[in-house]
N, C-alpha and C positions, 0 to 999 in steps of 0.2 A: 504493499499498498505507498502510495507515496500522498506527502502532507505540503500542503502549501500554505509556507508563516507567514502569512500576510502582512504589511506594514499598517493596514489599516488599523488594527484595535491598539494598538502602539498608539499609532498620531492619534487617536479618540483619546485615549487617556490623557496625553501631553498637552491636546487643546483643549480640556475640560481646564487643566494644572491652569496654563496659559489668559484664558479669558477670565477666569475666576479671578484670576491675580489681577490682570488689567483693572478688572471693575472696584481691586478693592484697593489699587493703586489711584483712580482716578479718584475716588471716594473724600481719600484722604489728601487727595491733590497734588498729585504726582502723577505725569502723564507721560507713560513710557515713549519714549524716542527713536528711531532706526536711521542711521545714516550711512547711507551709500555714497564711494567715493570714487570715482571711473575717468581715466582720460583719453579722447580717441572713440572709434567710430567702430569697434568689433562687435557684429552680429550678435557671437555668443556671448557677449559680454552682456549686452544690451538687452538679448531676451531673457539672462539669470536677473538682472538690474529689475528688468519691471514684474519680475514672476517674484520676485522677494518683495518690494511694494506694494503688488496686487496682497498676496501675505499676511505680510503686516497690516496693509486698511482691513482685510477681512476680520483678525483679533483683536482689531481696534488701538493698535498700537500707532504713532505720528511716525510718520517718515520727514525724511531730507536727502533730494538729492543732489550729491553736485557733480555734471556732469562737463569737466573740462576739455579742449580741443586734444588734436591729436600732437601740437606744435606747444603745449605749453611747457615751461620752462620749470627745471628741479625746485627753481626757488617759489613759482605759483603753487606749485604744488603741496610743496612744504607750506606754506602758509595755508592754506587751503583744510591742509591733515589738523595744524594745530590751533586753527580756526574750532574744530571739531571737535580735537581733545578739549580745549577750556571752554566748550558751551557746556554750563551744568544740565540742558534740558536735553543733550544727547546722551543715550545711555547706552549704545553698540553703535560701533564705527566696522562695515562691510568695505573692506580698499579692493575694490576689483584689478585682480592682475592676471596675467605679465600687465604692467606698464607700455609704456613707448620703450623702442630699446634706448632712448637715450637718456632715458629715466635712470636713475641709481635704486630699484627696489629696495635691495637694505638697508637704504638709509630711512627710507619710510618705514617700512617695516618698526626698523631698531627706535624711531618715534612713536609709533602708535599707544597708545595708554592703554596697559595690562588691562587696567579695569574697565577698558571699553572691547575688548579686544572679543569680542563672543564667536572671532571665526581660530582664536587659536593659536594663530601664527607669530606670534613674537615669543625670543625668547624666554622671556618670563612665564608667558601660558607655557611653554615646553618646559620647562623647569616644574615650574607647580606639580606637571604630571605625575616627573620623574619620581619628585620628592615626596607627593601623596599630601604636600602641605599648603599652604594658603589657600585664596576663592579662585583661582584661575579656573578659565573656562576648557573644555576638552577638543577635540577637533571635531566636526559636527560626523560625518563621514562614520569614524570610526564609535563614537556614542551609540550612534543610530543600531549598530551594530549588535552594541552593548545594552541597550533598550530592549530589543526584539529577544537577545539570548536569553534575559533575563523574563522578559515573557511569559519563553516557550519553556524554559527551559529554568526554574528560581534556584535550582539549587547548584552553583557554578562550582563548587571547592568540590575540589579534586577531581574536576572532570578534566580531560587532556584534550589543550585544545591547540590543534598548528594552524598559524597564521603563512598563505600563501602570499607573497609581495611583506616590501618594505619601508613603507613610503613612508616619508613623515607627518602624510596626512591621514593615512588610514593605520600599515601595518605596523610599522613602531610602538604608536599610542594606543592602538588596539590591545595589541600583546603586553603591555603595561598595567592595560585595564584588568585584562586575564588576569594576571598574575595580583592586581591588589583583589581580585575575589576568590583571591586562593585557589585560582585551576594552573595547572602545569601545562607552559606553552614550551612548543615550537616553532622556531620560525624559518621557513624556506625561501629562499628567490630564484635568482636567475644563474645564480653560480651554482646554485646546488647542484649536484646531479640527479639525474630524471627517476632513477633507483632507487635515491635516495627519499626525493620528494613523496613519491606513491607510498613506501613504508611509513612515511611520517605518516602521511594524512588516513591510510588503514588503521593505522593505529592510533587513531584519535577518537575522540568522542563526538566533537565540533571540529569541521573544518575551515575554513573563512581562506572563500578565491578574492585576489587583492591585486592579483596580476596586469589586467588590463588583457588577455590573452583572450579572448571571445571564444566561446564552446572548445577552450583546448583541454578539459578536465573531465575525461568520459569517466565509465566506467572501473576504469584500472586500479582508478585512485580511490576508490572506494568501496564500503562491502554496507549489510543491512542492517539499521537503527542506527545513520550518519547522520548529525544534525550538521545542516551544509547553508553557510552566509556568503552570498554571494553579492560581493561589490564591484562587481565588473558593471560594466555599459559599455556596448558597441554593435554593430552592423551584423546582425548573422547571418547564419546562410541564407535564407529568406527574405534579405534584402530591411527584416525588423530588427526592431531595440534587442536585444538579450543581453545575457550573461558571461560570465566565463565556463561556468557547466553548463558541460557538455549533455544535456538532457534528454535527447535524442538518442544519442551512443546508449545513454544506459538503457532506454527501453526496451533499444531494440535487441539490444543482448539478452535482455532477458533475466544477469545474472542477479540484481538485485532488485527484491521487491518491497521493501521499508527501507523509503527515506524520506527524509523531511526539510526542506528546504524553500528559502527567501525565492520567488520568483522576482523575472527581470521583465518589466518593469513590475512596480508592484509591492516591491519589498524595501530591501534599503533606503533607496531613495524617495522612497516618501515618508519616509520619519527623517530622512536627514533635514530639510525644508523646516520644519517645522522645531525643530531640536533649534531655530537659530535665533527662531521667535519667544523662544524658553528662556535662552542666553540674555534675551535683551529684557524681558520683564525681569529677571532674577537681578540683573547686573542693576535696575532700577527700583526693585524691590532692597538690594545694599544699600544704594545712596540712600534711599527715605528710611532705611533703618539706623545711618550711622548718627 
């Protein structure tokens, strides 16, 4: 039996928290605000910005979009970011990267106020995750995996988890989050021999696919009873959006009859954008309680 670990019920729980918290904050005189900083006319960034602004409005979160031309100077971008950092009405900032090639993105990232870093890109946020101290926010995609894992598998303690991928946005932070839940974690990556990847996956209880290798992980990687968190998003064989999991291969070979996995779309991605909203309201909540 194959079970879809859908993101919607997880998302709904987060939405309930967000809407209730926004209402409470507004009643006490605080209006959560999210700011987006963009430079240039990249279509993907524009689409993502519009999606963020639309979602924020849906949950009652105010927004501020700072859209600058491709020709913007380093000084102008730094000035715009400083203004957002210093604005007490802004509780969360998302910088849409990459910036134009002539911009020093690392400098801008270092300038971002960690308390408003709801996308967890600053060194302070990353350090907070690894140390387990402070009020840092976590990378939203990695945290979405954790929310889904906790929802469908409440007891992570003692579970064996294999993470395929070591990116700073998913693989590495997710491995630390799983360790903080007392799971036993193995990380595989592009330099890990395939036979070792297969062995690590088959030995695990939970497998996280976060390599971006669309439909590349078939039946040889899995066994009955696996929980698979599929973070991949690419174009599959049929020209539609697909994840890293090759579910067609698994179904065709018929060796595995019990598998629970997150669908793509409808799984991890559904939860990720909602977590940005939760981070904004939590930032506003922290500031209101100071």
